[in-house]
Backbone bond lengths (Angstrom), bond angles and torsions (degrees), N, CA, C in turn:
res aa  C-N    CA-C-N  psi(-1)  N-CA   C-N-CA  omega(-1)  CA-C   N-CA-C  phi
1 X - - - 1.438 - - 1.506 108.25 -
2 X 1.282 114.77 113.70 1.453 119.65 -177.98 1.523 109.14 -138.09
3 X 1.321 115.13 60.65 1.465 121.20 178.35 1.526 109.28 -131.76
4 X 1.343 117.94 66.41 1.466 119.58 -177.15 1.521 112.92 -60.64
5 X 1.334 117.25 -29.69 1.465 119.37 179.50 1.519 112.14 -65.05
6 X 1.334 116.97 -25.34 1.468 122.10 177.73 1.518 110.80 -104.78
7 X 1.333 115.96 13.62 1.468 122.05 -178.38 1.522 110.82 54.44
8 X 1.329 114.82 36.09 1.464 122.64 178.56 1.528 111.90 52.48
9 X 1.316 115.06 43.32 1.471 120.41 179.35 1.521 109.70 -56.94
10 X 1.300 115.15 139.70 1.463 122.21 -177.13 1.516 107.92 -97.24
11 X 1.322 117.41 104.57 1.450 121.47 -178.51 1.514 112.10 -115.44
12 X 1.326 115.09 -175.44 1.465 121.14 -176.85 1.521 112.08 -60.75
13 X 1.318 117.39 -43.00 1.467 120.40 -179.03 1.532 110.60 -62.98
14 X 1.339 116.37 -41.94 1.461 119.08 179.36 1.530 110.56 -66.47
15 X 1.320 117.44 -37.00 1.461 120.81 178.20 1.530 110.77 -61.30
16 X 1.325 116.99 -42.93 1.464 121.09 178.46 1.527 110.04 -64.62
17 X 1.333 117.00 -44.44 1.464 120.27 -179.98 1.528 111.50 -63.39
18 X 1.332 116.11 -38.97 1.465 119.13 179.18 1.522 111.37 -69.72
19 X 1.321 117.54 -37.53 1.466 120.43 177.21 1.525 110.45 -63.76
20 X 1.327 116.92 -41.85 1.463 120.47 177.30 1.524 111.05 -63.07
21 X 1.331 116.33 -43.59 1.462 120.24 179.77 1.525 110.59 -64.52
22 X 1.326 116.65 -39.91 1.463 119.58 179.50 1.525 110.61 -64.05
23 X 1.317 117.35 -42.38 1.463 120.28 178.84 1.524 110.48 -61.35
24 X 1.320 116.42 -41.97 1.466 120.58 179.12 1.527 111.05 -65.05
25 X 1.326 116.72 -43.94 1.460 120.66 -178.73 1.521 111.93 -71.22
26 X 1.338 117.61 -34.06 1.463 121.12 176.73 1.522 111.47 -61.16
27 X 1.314 116.26 -30.53 1.460 120.89 -178.57 1.529 112.48 -78.95
28 X 1.332 117.28 -12.36 1.458 122.24 -177.88 1.526 109.70 -97.25
29 X 1.334 117.48 107.92 1.459 121.45 -178.26 1.527 113.13 -64.45
30 X 1.317 117.61 -16.13 1.455 121.18 179.61 1.521 113.51 -80.13
31 X 1.322 117.48 -13.23 1.463 121.45 -178.99 1.522 109.09 -87.80
32 X 1.333 116.09 122.14 1.466 120.67 179.68 1.519 111.79 -113.07
33 X 1.335 117.64 -25.25 1.456 121.89 -177.27 1.514 108.90 -142.10
34 X 1.316 115.88 142.02 1.460 121.39 174.95 1.524 106.88 -122.28
35 X 1.319 116.98 126.49 1.458 121.93 179.25 1.518 107.94 -112.44
36 X 1.320 116.30 126.69 1.458 121.75 176.44 1.515 108.63 -104.09
37 X 1.314 116.30 135.48 1.459 120.15 179.63 1.515 109.08 -137.02
38 X 1.305 116.15 148.10 1.454 121.74 176.80 1.511 109.77 -101.05
39 X 1.313 116.04 174.65 1.457 121.51 179.83 1.526 109.56 -113.08
40 X 1.314 116.52 150.57 1.454 120.39 174.64 1.518 115.03 73.13
41 X 1.327 117.92 21.63 1.455 120.42 176.46 1.512 115.05 84.06
42 X 1.316 117.93 9.11 1.463 121.39 -179.87 1.522 110.00 -124.75
43 X 1.316 114.94 158.10 1.457 120.59 175.15 1.514 107.51 -144.73
44 X 1.314 116.91 104.29 1.466 122.19 178.97 1.520 111.39 52.65
45 X 1.313 116.96 51.55 1.451 120.78 -175.29 1.524 112.84 -66.80
46 X 1.321 118.10 -11.14 1.462 119.89 -178.99 1.519 111.58 -111.85
47 X 1.322 115.06 50.27 1.459 120.76 173.59 1.514 110.72 -113.57
48 X 1.328 116.32 21.69 1.439 119.99 -179.13 1.518 113.19 89.81
49 X 1.330 117.17 0.92 1.459 120.44 176.88 1.514 108.52 -96.76
50 X 1.303 116.62 149.15 1.461 121.24 -177.49 1.516 111.17 -83.96
51 X 1.296 116.57 93.56 1.459 124.32 175.43 1.520 114.36 44.70
52 X 1.315 118.35 60.86 1.469 118.78 178.91 1.516 110.76 -71.38
53 X 1.321 116.33 150.24 1.452 120.47 173.76 1.513 109.39 -76.19
54 X 1.320 117.13 -29.81 1.461 122.96 174.36 1.515 106.30 -160.15
55 X 1.284 115.21 161.60 1.458 119.56 179.23 1.513 109.01 -159.43
56 X 1.292 116.20 165.91 1.455 122.14 173.98 1.507 107.89 -117.48
57 X 1.298 116.16 139.47 1.453 121.07 176.57 1.521 106.33 -103.91
58 X 1.334 117.82 108.02 1.469 119.59 -174.19 1.525 112.25 -68.98
59 X 1.314 115.99 118.21 1.461 122.56 179.96 1.523 109.58 -127.22
60 X 1.300 116.16 163.98 1.456 121.71 170.51 1.520 114.98 62.64
61 X 1.324 117.49 32.67 1.452 120.09 178.17 1.517 114.93 80.62
62 X 1.334 117.02 12.11 1.462 119.29 -176.74 1.521 112.69 -64.60
63 X 1.322 118.52 -28.25 1.465 119.19 178.48 1.520 110.70 -66.74
64 X 1.312 117.43 -36.40 1.465 120.98 178.00 1.524 109.81 -68.85
65 X 1.324 116.79 -45.05 1.467 120.23 -179.41 1.523 112.08 -65.94
66 X 1.313 117.07 -37.29 1.461 120.33 -179.31 1.528 110.50 -61.63
67 X 1.317 117.56 -42.13 1.464 121.06 -179.87 1.526 111.67 -67.10
68 X 1.315 117.28 -22.02 1.466 120.79 176.53 1.524 111.97 -85.33
69 X 1.334 116.02 -26.08 1.462 121.01 -175.14 1.526 112.78 -84.73
70 X 1.327 116.93 -37.83 1.456 121.17 -179.26 1.523 108.27 -127.43
71 X 1.332 118.05 164.05 1.460 119.53 -179.71 1.528 112.81 -55.59
72 X 1.315 115.22 146.00 1.464 122.55 -175.61 1.530 111.90 -52.65
73 X 1.329 117.30 -46.87 1.467 119.16 -176.73 1.523 112.02 -63.93
74 X 1.325 117.23 -36.10 1.463 119.71 176.39 1.524 111.11 -69.01
75 X 1.324 116.82 -41.74 1.464 120.33 178.91 1.525 110.62 -60.74
76 X 1.320 116.64 -45.33 1.466 119.75 179.73 1.521 111.42 -65.05
77 X 1.328 116.95 -39.14 1.466 120.63 176.90 1.523 110.27 -58.08
78 X 1.325 116.86 -47.67 1.466 120.54 -178.67 1.522 111.71 -67.31
79 X 1.328 117.57 -43.34 1.457 121.18 -177.25 1.524 112.70 -69.54
80 X 1.313 117.31 -37.65 1.464 120.14 -174.71 1.520 114.33 -88.10
81 X 1.324 117.37 -24.95 1.464 119.04 -179.42 1.519 112.80 -102.16
82 X 1.330 116.95 -26.59 1.458 119.99 -176.57 1.515 113.02 68.61
83 X 1.330 116.50 19.72 1.461 119.24 -176.77 1.528 111.53 -67.32
84 X 1.311 114.39 153.41 1.462 122.07 179.88 1.528 109.88 -73.55
85 X 1.318 116.62 138.18 1.461 121.99 176.93 1.520 108.05 -117.54
86 X 1.307 116.19 117.90 1.463 120.71 177.93 1.528 109.23 -70.63
87 X 1.306 116.05 157.22 1.463 121.34 -177.05 1.522 111.57 -56.42
88 X 1.322 117.13 -41.58 1.463 120.46 -177.99 1.531 110.88 -63.34
89 X 1.337 117.21 -41.17 1.465 120.08 178.18 1.525 110.45 -68.33
90 X 1.331 116.79 -42.07 1.464 120.29 179.16 1.519 111.00 -58.59
91 X 1.324 116.62 -39.17 1.469 121.01 176.81 1.529 110.49 -66.78
92 X 1.314 116.79 -45.69 1.470 121.91 -177.24 1.520 111.92 -61.87
93 X 1.353 118.24 -38.66 1.466 120.23 -177.13 1.523 113.00 -88.61
94 X 1.318 117.34 -2.61 1.454 120.59 177.15 1.515 115.84 88.46
95 X 1.329 116.12 14.55 1.460 120.18 179.58 1.531 110.79 -74.90
96 X 1.323 116.58 -31.38 1.462 121.88 177.46 1.524 108.77 -130.08
97 X 1.327 116.41 163.79 1.452 121.19 -176.67 1.514 114.82 -92.51
98 X 1.336 117.59 -26.24 1.453 120.56 179.39 1.512 110.29 -162.92
99 X 1.319 115.72 161.99 1.455 122.82 177.82 1.524 106.97 -117.00
100 X 1.322 115.89 132.42 1.464 120.61 178.13 1.519 108.67 -112.91
101 X 1.325 117.84 156.03 1.471 121.11 179.80 1.530 110.78 -63.21
102 X 1.337 116.04 152.38 1.466 120.96 175.14 1.518 109.56 -60.63
103 X 1.329 114.42 152.12 1.458 119.69 175.52 1.444 110.22 99.62
């Protein structure tokens, strides 16, 4: 996403491009992680969220899996507010398995 003038708005064309990229990356056994980043300090600012600094767009059943991985109230808090979760909190609530040093 490199459209800072549009605050990296997430539209139909971007959805198609991301689906194509995901299909390509899914086919590559060497890919273990995909990181999405926006430009100009925004990330999908036009998804109904109030100017988030970053956000996740839940795809591929991730909302169902998230509710199974962490307590329901925490999952709903994260999904509905889009609030930032620091690594230490993510570890504490069971969202991740470990925290590694930066770098």
